N, C-alpha and C positions, 0 to 999 in steps of 0.2 A: 233301738228305735231312733229314727231321724227327726231332728227338729224341723217342723214345717215352717215354710216361709210365711204362711198366714199367721202363725203364732208370733213370729218375729215382727211382722208388720204391726200387730196390735201393741207390742211392747215398745217399739222404737218410735221416737219423735226426734229426728235429727236436729231440730231447732231447739231442743231441750235435752242436752246430754245428761244433765244432773237428774232430771226426772226419769229419763230412760235408764240410767244406772240403777236407780232405786227399784224400778219395776223389774229389771233384769235380775238383780240380786235376789229379790223376793221370789221370782219364778225359779231361779236356780236352787234356792234353799228348799223350795217345796217339791222339786223334781226328784222322783225316786229312780228314774232310769239313769245309769251312770253316763252313757254316751250323750244323751240329751243334756244332762247337767254340764258335761264338758263343753258342749257347743254353746250353752248359755254363758258359761264362764268367759269364753272368747269374746262374747258380745259385751259383757261387763268391761272387759279390757278395752274394747273399742270405744265405749262410752267414756272411759277414763282418758283415753287418748285424745278425744275431742275436747276434753277439759284441760289438756296439756299436762296431765298427771302421768307422765310417761314411765317413771320408775315403778309406780304402783301397777300400771297396766302390764309392763314387762314381767313383773313378779308373778302376776296371775297367769300369764301365758307360759311362764317357765315351770309352773307347777300344775298346769292343766293336763290331766292324763289323756293320752292319745288312745282313746278307747274305740275309735271307729275311723273309717276313711274320712267321714265328714269332719270329725274333730281335727284330724291331721291337717286337712286342707284349711280349715278355719284358723288354726294356730299360725300356720305360715302366712295366710292372708292378713291376719290382724297384726302380726309382727311387721309385715311390710307396710301396712297402713300407719303404724306407729312411726316408723322411720320417715315415711313420706310426709306425715303431718308435722314431724319435728324438723322438716326442712332438709332431709338427706335422701333425696330420691334415688341417688346412686346405690345406697345401701338397701333400698327397698326393692330394686329391680329383680335381684336374684331370688328374693323371697316370693315375689309375685310369680316368677317363672316356676318356682317349686310348687306353688299352690296350683297354678294352671295345669302343670304336668300331672300332679297327683289327682286333681279333679278329673282330668281326661282319662286317666287309668281306671278310676272308679266310676266313670260314666255319670259324673255329677255335673250336669249341664249348667245349672244356675250358678254354682260356685265357680265353674270354669270361666264362664263369661264375666263374672265379677272380677276374677283375677286378671283376665285379659283387658278388661276396661281400666283396671288400675295400672296395668303396664302401659296403656296408651297415655295415661296421665303422667306416670313417673319417667318413662323413657321417651322424652319429647321428640328426639330425632327419629324415632321409629313409630310414632303414634299412629300414622296412617296404616302401617302394616298390622299393628296389634288390633286396631279397630276393624280392619277388614277380616282378620282372623275371627274375631268375636262375632261379627255378622255372619260369617260362614257357618259357625257353630249353631247360631240361632236358626239357620235355614232348616236344621234337622229337628226342630221342636214345634209342637202345636200348643204348648202350655201358655195361656195368656199371661200369667204372672212372670214367666221366664222371658217371654217376648217383650215385656215392658222394658227390658234392658235396651231395646232398640232406640227408645226415646233418648236415654242418656248417651248412647254411643253417637248418634247423629248430632245431638246437642253439643257434646264436647268437640266433635269434629268441626261443627259450625263456628264455635268460638275460636278454635285454632286458626281456621281460615280467615275469620274476621280480624283477629289480632295481627295476622301476617299481611293484611291488606288484600286478600283474595276474596273480594266482596261477592262476586258471582258464585263462587264455590260455597261461600258461607250461606247465601240465600238458599241454594239447593239443599244443603244439609239441614238447615232449619225447617225447610218445607217437609223434608222426610221426618224430622223430629216431631213436627206438628201433626203430620198424618199418623205417625206411630202412637203419639199421645192420645189422639182421638180414638184409635182402635183399642189400645191396651193400657193407657196411662190413667192417672188420677186427674181430677179436675184441676188441681194445682199444676200438674205437669202441662196440661193443655194451655193454661194461662201463661206459664213461663215460656212455652214454645211459641205462642203467638206473639208475646212481647219481644222475644229474641228475633223472630222473623221480621217483625215491624222495624226493629232497630237496623237489621241488615239491609232491608229494602230502602230504608231512609239513607243509609250510607251509600247505597248504589245510585241514589238520586232518582 
């Protein structure tokens, strides 16, 4: 059985990794399906990583049974995120590539885009290429929750352009992020997108 993203959305609050860890541990302990339990374990590790408890997170990932393609992808993905969060993006890149390739082989679109979006963050010199690849993957889906990735991809691209002084390109990306947030995002994402767009437009004069 595959862990649904809707369930994860209920368990996760990225502004509260401690509370998220508690909810994820409780869900994992109550789960009877081995594959779903393994996926939940990777999310416990992610919550620990956000708390900078890297050794504990790695210990969980090292002992998580790879009982499904989803679990295998998530283990690689969260190992990469740990290294990225710890300030070693170079070590994260290969793990994100592994996750992206494994997700593509198993036709796991949501996780594939997650891995590609992390590659765009970790592999700064090739961020545009990874973002373009992720957007290409999204062209083949109609699932609104998966299409929500479009918001993050355009938002991240917008900040990269703005940081580099490419204000016009930043405005264009933030407009796409705003439009995507309006279609598929959360109210919080809409607000963030509008704030980012306003900042870029102000920089453009």
